[in-house]
C-alpha positions in Angstrom: -0.1 0.0 0.0 1.3 3.4 -0.8 1.5 6.1 1.9 -1.4 8.5 1.7 1.3 11.7 1.5 3.0 9.9 -1.4 -0.2 9.8 -3.1 -1.1 13.4 -2.5 2.5 14.2 -3.8 2.0 12.3 -6.8 -1.2 13.9 -7.8 0.3 17.4 -7.4 3.0 16.6 -9.7 0.5 15.4 -12.5 -0.1 18.3 -14.8 -3.6 19.2 -15.1 -4.1 17.3 -11.8 -1.8 19.2 -9.5 -3.8 20.7 -6.4 -7.3 20.0 -8.0 -6.8 16.2 -7.5 -4.1 16.3 -4.5 -6.1 18.2 -2.0 -9.5 16.2 -2.5 -7.4 12.9 -2.7 -5.5 13.6 0.6 -8.7 14.5 2.5 -10.4 11.5 1.1 -7.7 9.2 2.3 -7.9 10.9 5.8 -5.1 13.2 6.0 -5.5 16.2 7.9 -6.8 19.1 5.6 -4.2 21.6 6.8 -1.3 19.0 6.3 -2.8 18.3 2.9 -2.8 21.7 1.8 0.6 22.3 3.1 2.0 19.6 1.2 0.0 20.3 -1.8 1.5 23.9 -1.9 4.9 22.9 -1.2 5.1 20.4 -4.0 3.4 23.1 -6.6 5.9 25.6 -5.3 8.8 23.5 -5.8 7.6 22.2 -9.3 8.5 26.0 -10.4 12.3 25.4 -10.5 12.6 22.5 -12.8 9.9 23.8 -15.0 11.3 27.4 -15.6 14.9 26.8 -15.5 14.6 23.4 -17.4 13.0 25.3 -20.0 15.9 28.0 -19.8 18.3 25.1 -20.4 16.8 22.7 -23.0 14.1 24.4 -24.9 16.1 25.2 -27.8 17.8 22.0 -28.1 15.0 19.7 -27.2 11.4 21.2 -26.5 11.6 23.4 -29.6 11.5 20.3 -31.7 8.5 18.6 -30.1 5.5 19.6 -32.0 3.0 18.8 -29.3 5.1 21.0 -26.6 4.9 23.9 -29.0 0.9 23.6 -29.3 0.9 23.3 -25.6 3.1 26.2 -25.6 0.4 28.1 -27.8 -2.4 27.0 -25.4 -0.7 28.3 -22.4 0.3 31.7 -24.2 -3.7 32.3 -25.1 -4.8 31.3 -21.7 -2.2 33.2 -19.8 -0.9 36.4 -21.7 -3.8 38.4 -21.3 -3.8 38.1 -17.4 -0.1 39.3 -17.6 -0.8 42.0 -20.1 -3.6 43.6 -18.1 -2.3 42.8 -14.6 1.6 42.5 -14.7 2.9 39.7 -12.5 -0.3 40.1 -10.3 -1.9 38.7 -13.3 0.4 35.5 -12.8 -1.2 35.2 -9.4 -4.8 35.4 -10.6 -4.3 33.0 -13.2 -3.0 30.0 -10.8 -5.4 30.9 -8.1 -8.2 29.7 -10.6 -8.5 25.9 -9.9 -9.4 25.1 -13.6 -7.6 23.1 -16.4 -4.6 25.1 -17.9 -4.3 27.3 -14.9 -1.7 25.3 -12.4 1.8 25.5 -11.9 2.8 23.9 -15.0 1.1 26.7 -17.0 2.0 29.3 -14.8 6.0 28.6 -15.0 5.7 28.0 -18.6 4.2 31.2 -19.0 6.7 32.9 -16.9 9.6 31.6 -18.8 7.7 32.4 -22.2 7.2 36.0 -21.3 10.5 36.3 -19.9 9.5 37.2 -16.6 11.4 37.7 -13.6 12.1 34.2 -11.9 11.9 35.5 -8.2 8.6 37.6 -9.0 7.2 34.6 -10.6 7.9 32.2 -8.1 6.2 34.6 -5.3 3.3 35.1 -7.7 2.9 31.3 -8.1 3.1 30.8 -4.3 0.5 33.2 -3.7 -1.6 31.8 -6.4 -1.2 28.1 -5.3 -1.9 29.1 -1.6 -5.2 31.0 -3.0 -6.3 28.1 -5.5 -5.6 25.8 -2.6 -7.6 27.4 -0.2 -10.7 27.5 -2.6 -10.1 23.8 -3.4 -9.9 23.1 0.3 -13.0 25.0 1.1 -14.9 23.4 -1.7 -13.6 20.0 -0.7 -14.4 20.2 2.8 -17.8 21.6 2.0 -18.7 18.6 -0.4 -17.7 16.4 2.1 -19.8 17.8 4.6 -22.7 17.5 2.3 -21.7 13.7 1.5 -22.0 12.9 5.0 -25.3 14.4 5.8 -26.8 12.7 2.4 -25.4 9.5 3.5 -26.2 9.9 7.0 -29.9 9.9 6.5 
């Protein structure tokens, strides 16, 4: 049996699943909600570094040759650039705080690299956005679970 914390970490590492999957999974597995949020937040923030700096190092030689990645990069640009154009680095925080597909750490980190944003400001924006998004997911999950408890207790 895999440790519940490990499962939460794995869910958070998976693109598109990230916190949206990791937080409800941790709570469903019986982990403390605050602990689950902190694990999720830590994993999401740490993902920034290999994504941002990995792209800086390997885009020209590796990723630029991958048609699928170039298509994904175009989706990221279309989704996130308007936020950054309108609100600056705060736009990155707003983008990542929305718990929807293509608005997680992967997208924000790639967008930061693509728009050549300062990595320190980008990391702070991703941290704040992940915290806000994580709190939204946590509140939604706990509310949903309370409803399920009431329904199945009847």
